[in-house]
C-alpha positions as CSV (number, residue, x, y, z in Angstrom):
1,M,0.0,0.0,0.0
2,K,1.3,3.4,-0.9
3,T,1.3,6.1,1.7
4,F,-0.5,9.4,1.0
5,D,-0.5,12.6,2.9
6,D,-3.7,14.5,3.8
7,I,-3.7,16.5,0.6
8,D,-3.3,13.4,-1.6
9,M,-6.3,11.8,0.2
10,R,-8.4,14.9,-0.3
11,I,-7.5,14.9,-4.0
12,L,-8.4,11.3,-4.3
13,R,-11.8,11.8,-2.5
14,E,-12.6,14.7,-4.8
15,L,-11.6,12.9,-8.0
16,Q,-13.8,9.9,-6.9
17,M,-16.8,12.3,-6.8
18,D,-16.0,14.2,-10.0
19,A,-13.0,13.2,-12.1
20,G,-13.9,16.0,-14.6
21,V,-13.4,18.8,-12.1
22,S,-11.1,21.5,-13.3
23,L,-7.6,21.7,-11.8
24,E,-8.5,25.2,-10.6
25,T,-11.5,24.0,-8.7
26,L,-9.8,20.9,-7.4
27,G,-6.8,23.1,-6.3
28,D,-9.2,25.5,-4.5
29,R,-11.0,22.6,-2.7
30,V,-7.7,21.1,-1.4
31,G,-5.8,24.3,-0.8
32,L,-3.2,24.1,-3.7
33,S,-2.4,26.2,-6.7
34,R,-3.5,24.9,-10.1
35,N,0.1,23.8,-11.0
36,A,0.8,22.2,-7.6
37,C,-2.5,20.3,-7.9
38,W,-1.7,19.2,-11.4
39,R,1.7,17.8,-10.2
40,R,-0.1,15.9,-7.4
41,V,-2.7,14.4,-9.7
42,R,-0.1,13.4,-12.2
43,A,1.9,11.7,-9.5
44,L,-1.2,9.9,-8.2
45,E,-1.8,8.6,-11.8
46,E,1.8,7.6,-12.3
47,N,2.0,5.6,-9.1
48,G,-1.2,3.8,-9.9
49,A,-3.5,5.2,-7.2
50,V,-5.6,6.8,-10.0
51,K,-6.2,4.0,-12.5
52,S,-8.3,6.1,-15.0
53,R,-10.7,8.9,-15.2
54,V,-14.1,8.0,-16.7
55,A,-17.7,9.2,-17.1
56,L,-20.4,7.2,-15.3
57,L,-23.3,6.7,-17.6
58,D,-27.0,6.1,-16.7
59,P,-27.6,2.5,-17.7
60,A,-31.3,3.1,-18.5
61,A,-30.4,6.1,-20.7
62,V,-28.2,3.9,-22.9
63,G,-30.6,0.9,-23.0
64,L,-29.0,-1.3,-20.4
65,S,-31.5,-1.2,-17.6
66,L,-31.2,-4.8,-16.4
67,M,-28.4,-5.8,-14.1
68,V,-27.7,-9.5,-13.6
69,F,-25.4,-11.3,-11.2
70,M,-24.4,-14.7,-12.5
71,Q,-23.2,-17.3,-10.0
72,I,-21.0,-19.7,-12.0
73,R,-19.7,-23.1,-11.0
74,T,-17.2,-25.2,-13.1
75,H,-16.0,-28.7,-13.0
76,S,-12.6,-27.7,-14.3
77,H,-10.1,-25.7,-12.3
78,D,-7.1,-26.1,-14.6
79,P,-5.1,-23.1,-15.9
80,D,-6.3,-23.6,-19.5
81,W,-10.0,-23.3,-18.5
82,Q,-9.2,-20.3,-16.3
83,Q,-7.5,-18.6,-19.2
84,K,-10.4,-19.3,-21.6
85,F,-12.8,-18.0,-19.0
86,N,-10.7,-14.8,-18.4
87,R,-10.5,-14.1,-22.1
88,A,-14.3,-14.7,-22.5
89,V,-15.3,-12.2,-19.8
90,Q,-12.8,-9.7,-21.2
91,A,-14.3,-10.1,-24.7
92,I,-18.0,-9.9,-23.8
93,P,-18.9,-6.2,-23.5
94,G,-22.0,-6.7,-21.3
95,I,-19.8,-8.2,-18.5
96,L,-18.9,-5.4,-16.2
97,S,-16.9,-7.4,-13.6
98,A,-16.0,-11.0,-12.8
99,Y,-14.6,-12.4,-9.6
100,R,-13.1,-15.8,-8.7
101,M,-14.6,-16.7,-5.3
102,T,-14.0,-18.9,-2.3
103,G,-16.5,-21.5,-1.1
104,D,-19.2,-23.3,-3.1
105,L,-19.3,-20.6,-5.8
106,D,-16.5,-20.5,-8.3
107,Y,-17.1,-17.2,-10.1
108,L,-19.5,-14.2,-9.6
109,V,-20.2,-12.1,-12.7
110,R,-21.9,-8.8,-12.8
111,A,-23.4,-7.8,-16.1
112,R,-25.6,-5.2,-17.7
113,V,-28.1,-6.0,-20.5
114,S,-31.1,-4.5,-22.1
115,D,-33.6,-7.2,-21.2
116,M,-34.0,-11.0,-20.8
117,A,-33.2,-11.5,-24.5
118,G,-30.0,-9.5,-23.9
119,Y,-29.2,-11.8,-21.0
120,D,-29.8,-14.9,-23.0
121,D,-27.5,-13.5,-25.7
122,L,-24.8,-12.8,-23.1
123,Y,-25.2,-16.3,-21.6
124,Q,-24.9,-17.9,-25.1
125,Q,-21.8,-15.9,-25.8
126,L,-20.2,-17.1,-22.5
127,I,-21.0,-20.8,-22.9
128,H,-19.8,-20.6,-26.5
129,H,-16.3,-19.6,-25.2
130,V,-16.0,-21.9,-22.2
131,P,-17.8,-25.0,-20.8
132,I,-19.6,-24.2,-17.5
133,A,-21.1,-26.7,-15.0
134,D,-23.8,-24.5,-13.6
135,V,-25.0,-20.9,-14.0
136,S,-27.6,-19.3,-11.7
137,A,-28.7,-15.8,-12.5
138,S,-30.2,-13.2,-10.1
139,F,-31.7,-10.1,-11.6
140,V,-31.6,-6.8,-9.8
141,M,-35.1,-5.4,-9.1
142,E,-34.0,-2.2,-7.4
143,E,-30.5,-0.6,-7.0
144,I,-30.4,0.7,-3.5
145,K,-26.7,1.7,-3.6
146,D,-24.2,1.5,-6.5
147,S,-21.1,3.4,-5.9
148,T,-17.6,3.4,-7.4
149,A,-16.1,5.5,-4.6
150,L,-13.8,3.7,-2.2
151,P,-14.3,4.5,1.5
152,I,-11.0,6.5,2.0
């Protein structure tokens, strides 16, 4: 873990809330000049603390209102299967995140699709790339909290 001073932490918190904030405004919020703030942000990017700056889209506005969590089990745990699975989840645009899990569940996949037909298409793409023993899907009825901000 990298160590950050108070100003770095304030910059990181501000960027999590709005990565498009101007350097002037960001500097005012954290008590730095524009240039000093720019140097700090650049250093945070170079050391990997800031992975990227993105725009967060409204899923419904772009036709992806259905979120699904797929619980995946496999009979194969060899490196070849894992590589195929990793390549498949990277290649399928609807898959937002995938996690290898402990316990009874092997993988948890979070995806966004337009509707049930969109989910079926995503499912068909996944099983085309890699054999899967079992898939159980849960569909989100209501998003109560969905944040990208880390609790720093």
